[in-house]
N, C-alpha and C positions, 0 to 999 in steps of 0.2 A: 504494500500500500504506500501511497505517497508519503514522503517525509513530512514531519510535522513541526519541528522546532523552527524558530524564527530564522536560524542561519542554515539549516540543513540543505535547502535547495538553492541557495544563492549562487553557488558556483555552476549550477547546471545551466544558467543563462549566459555564461561567459563564452566568448568566441573560442572555438576549438582550434588548437594548433595543428601542425602537420602530424604530430605523433607524440606519444608519451615514451620517455626514454629512461627514467630512473630504474636502475637494476633491481630495486627492492619492491617495485610496485605490485608484482604478481604475488610475492610472498605475503605482503601486507593484505592484499585482497583475500588470499586464502585464509589468513588468520582471522580477518573480520567475518568472512563467510562461516567459518567454523564456530566462532563465538556467537554469531546470530543463530545458527542451527541449535546450539546448546541452550542459549539463553531464552529463546522464544518458545521452548518446550512448555513454558509456564502458561501460555495463552489458552490453549485448548484443553488443558488438564481437567478443568471442571466438567467439561462436556464428556471427556473420556471416562470419568468415574461417575457420571450422572446416574447410570443404572443402579449402582450401589447406594448412592445417596437417596435416590427415589424410593428404593426398597426400605431404607432406614427410616425415612420420614413420611412415607406414603405421598410423594409429591405428584402433583398433576403435571401434564405436559407443559402448561404455561409456566409453572414454577421451575421445571427443568430448563426451559428457555431462559429464565432469569439468571441462571448460572453463567450463561454466555453474555447476556445483556449487561450484567454488572461489570464484567471485564471491559466492555466497550465504554461504559460510562466512566469507569476509573481511568481509562486511557485518555478520554476527552479531558477529564479533570487534571490529569498529569501534564498533558501537553499545554493546556491553558496556563497552569501554574508555572511551567517552565518558561513559557513565552513572557508572561507578565513579570517574572523575576529575572528574566534574561539569563537563565542558567547556562544556556549553550555558549554564551559569550563570557561569562564570569567564572565558570568551572571548566577546567580542562576536560576535553571529551573523554580521555582515558579514565579519569577519575569519576566523571559523571556516569559513564557506562558501568564501571566496576561496582560502585556503591549502589547504583540502582538495581543491578542484577542480584546482589547479595540481599538487598531489602526485599526484592520480589521473591527470592527463594524463601525467606523467612515468612512472608505473608502467605505464600502458597502452602508451606508446611503447616501453618496454623489451621488449615482446613481439617487436619487430623484431630485437632483438639476442639473443633466446633461442636457444641452441645445442642445446637438448634439450627434450623434452616436459615434463620436470620444471621447468625454468626458465620455461616458458610458464605452467605452473600457478601458480608463485610470482608471476608478473606479474599473473595474474587475481585471485589472493587479495589482493594489495596494492591492486589497483584497487578491489575490493569494499570493503576496509577503509576506504579514503579516501572512498569514496562515502557512507559513514555520516556524513560531515561536509557533504555536499552536499544529500542528500534531506531528512533530518529538519529541519535548521535552516530550510529554506525554508517548512516548515509553520508553524513558530513565527513566522517573520517575517510571513507572510501573516496569521496570527492577531492580530498587533498592530494590524492595519488594519481588521479586520472583527469584528463580534460578531453583529449581526442576520442577516447573510447569510454566515455563516462556512461553512455547508455548501457554498454555491456557490463561495466563495473557495478552500477546500481542494480541492474537486472540480476546479477550474480548474488548480490547481498540479499535482495528480496527473495530470490529463489531459495537461498539457504534458510532464511527464516520461515519460509513456507514449509520446507521439509521439517524444520524444528517444531512447528506448530502441530505437525502430524505425529511427532514422536511418541506422545503418551498412548496413542492408539496401537502403536507397534509393541510397546511394553505390555499393554493390556492383553494383546493377542497371545502372549506366551501362556501356555496352559498352567494353571495353578497360581497365577499371579493375582494378588489381592490389591485392594485400593491403597493400602499403606505403601506398598512397593512402588506403585505407579506415581503416587504423590511425591515420595522421597526421591525417586529417580529424577523427576522433573526438577526438584529443588537442587539436587546435587549437580545436575547439568548446568543450571544457572550459576552456581558457585564456580564451577569449572570455567565457564565463559568469563566470569569476572577475573579470575586468575590469569587466563590467557591474555586478555586485553591489558591488564595491569602490568604484566611482566613482559609482554612481547610487542606492544603497539607503540608507534611514535607517529607524529603527524608527517604528512608528505610535503612535496616541494611546491604545492599550489595552494597556499593559504588565500583566504579571501576576507574582505571586510565584513564586520557584523551587519546583520539585517534585523533590526529590532522590530518587534511587534508594536504597533501604534494604533490605539483606538481612534485617533484622529484620521487615520487613513482608511478605516473600515468603509465609510460611506463612499469615498473616492473609488476604492477597489470594487465595491458592489455595483457601482454605476457603470463600470467598464463592460462593454458588450462581449469582448473576447474572453474576459475572465468568467462571466456568467455562462458562456457556452462551454468553455473548458470544464468548468465546475459541473455543469449539467451532465457532461459525459461521465465525469468521475462519480457523480451521484447515482447514475444508472448502473455503473460498475459496482458500487458499494451496496446498492439495494439487493443485488443478487449474491455477491461474494460471501458475506458472512452468514446469510441464510443457508447457502449451500454447505459451507464448512460445518455449521452447527448441526444441521439436520440430516446430512447425507448418511452418517453412520446409522441413524435411527431408520431412515428409509431402507437401507440395505438389510437391516435386521428384520424389518416388517416384510420386505419382499421375500426373504428367505422363509419366514414363518408361513406366508401364504403358499409358497411353492411346495413346502413339505406338508402342509395341512396341519400344522401344530402351532398354535399361538405362542406357546412357551419355548419354541425351538431355539437352540443356540448353535452357533457354528464358529470354529476358529477362523474360517475363511472370511467371515464378516469383519472380524477385527483386523485381519491382514489387509483386506480390501479397503477398509476405512482409512488405514494409514496410507495406502498406495494412492487413493484417489485425491488425497490432499497433497501428499509429497510429490506427486508427478508435476504439480504446479511449479516446483523448483526448476525442472527442465523447461517448462513453459516460460518462466521469467527470463532465463538465459536466451532462449529463442527470441523472445520479444525484444530484448535489448539488442541483439544482433540485427534483427530485421528493422527495428526502428532507426538504428544508426545508418542503415543502408537505403531504406525506401521512404522514410519519413514517419513521424509519430502519429499523425492523423490516420494514415493508411493502416498502420499496425493496430492501433486501438480499435478501429472500425472492424478489421478482420477478426480480432480476438472477441469483440463483443458479439459479432455475428455467429462465431463458432460456439460460444457459450450459450447464447440464446437458442440456437438450434438444438443443442443438447438438452436444454431445459424442456423444450417442446416435445422432444422425442422420447425422453427417458421414461415417461409414464407408460408407454406402450410395452416396455420391457418389465414392468412391475410384476412380480410373481412368476416370471418366466425363467428361462435358462440363464445361468451365469455367463455363458458364452456370448450372450447378447447384452445383458445388463452391465457386466464389468467393463467391456470396451467403451460403452456410452458414458459410464460414470468416470472412467479414466480420461476420456477426451474432454469431458466437461471440466474436470479438475485441471487439465492442461490449459485450456483457453480462459478459464474464469479468472486467472491471476496473471496471465502472460502480459497484459497491458498495464498492470498496476503501477509499476515504477514510472512509466512514461507520462502518466497524468500529471505528475509533479513538474515535469519539464514543460508540458503545455501551459501550465499555470504560470511558471516563471517567465515564459515568453509572452504572456498576455498583459503584464503590468510593467510599469517603470521599475528600474533596479531598486530604487529606494523603498518600494512598496512590496517587494518579494516576500519578506518575512510575514507581513500582515496578511497578504493574499493566501499564503500557504496555510497559516494558522486558521484563518477563517474557513478555507475550503475543507481542511481536514476535520475541524470541529463539526461542521455541518454534516459531513459524510459519515462520521462515526455516530453522531446522534441519530442519523437516519437508520443506521443498522439496528439500533435499539428498538425501532418500530418494526422493521421488516423481519427480524428474528422472531418477534412475538406474534407476528401475523400467521406464521405457518401452522401452529397447533389448531387455531380456529378453522383454517382452511382444510386441514385434514379431517376435522370433525364434520365439515360441511360437504366435502366432495371426495374424501378418502385420499390415501397416499398416491394413488395412481394419477390423479389430476391436480394435486396440490403443487408439485414442482413446476409444471408448465406455466403457472402464474408468474413465476420469477422471470420469465422471458420478457415481461413488460419493462424491466429495468434496462437490459441491453438494447431493446428497441428504442427507448427514449434516449439512451446514451448515444446510439448511432445517429439519430436525428440531430442531436445537439452538436456532435463532432462534425458532421457534414456541413452544418451551418457555419461552424467555426472555420472549416477549410475554405468555404466560399467567401466568408468575410475577409480572410487573409489574402485570398487570391485577388479580390477586388479592391483590397486595402486602400 
């Protein structure tokens, strides 16, 4: 997802030189990608252990959705706090990342001590808030090492964090693994990410000036037609993305139960596939970065939105059917649904003056993650109304609106 701190995306709008030459650039990118993979395992952990929590407290589907929604709200609160306090400019990125990852690990582990559903929600909120210091700073850190191939670099980091978000599902798929192991494995991974960045990272050769968030610029940014169109595409993307990530494991389990004719049926394949359909987005992000650098960002995001929207429309026909049909569709959706994510940040940085980049990105991201708190919660009522077979096709509305907005943006720039 697009970067969120006030300085994260500023360098993405800088002119690209002929090439990047620093010999340490790929090593640092690999370090940051590994750290993101480890650190972002905290994000989807609540959804991964939701069945155990639902059994413990007799949760409704709407309450299960809140376990994901509170992470989104926490992330919005964390990014807003970071922007208002200007943490990205006053705290070195290495330190901000490491401290945030450790704090997130502790907040995540607190879920094991939660004596009620409300305390579990508080744990997820705090985890999301601290992850605002893990995800966005890594984008800024990668940007200091790359200019000419920044699309690929950012896509690689976003791809790594996508795989990391899927990690708890992989752990859960191991036979005999309980909730305690899943939770502690995610926290341990975040601590390892903190140590990796603290001990191994240093800033690259392309520093950039601070881009502070400014309430005074909000109205000016919002009046900009190109910013509104770029943000419209991003909102279409976000409306679909987190609903898919949150509910696809439940959809796969429900499909398996229908296929075998047993509502209580379980399968290790469901856990492995739940990991795979999210993790495959890591490959999608790298592909998206490569293609965007070559053919243009508007064309790439339009293609990715069309691909993910088509999968949303088609996957209902595979519900309850053969894994040989359902699994490829779910994997294709997971590939396309995130492939364009990093590029929306670039489109926004190109839509406003340099002095307004930080404000534009903070405003865009806050609106986007707030939207996900609604779309995640809309799925359970849809399932009650039309069933799982036809609930997911509704998500195609987001990509359709996103394509419409990005095409208008492309025409506006062409006639500029």
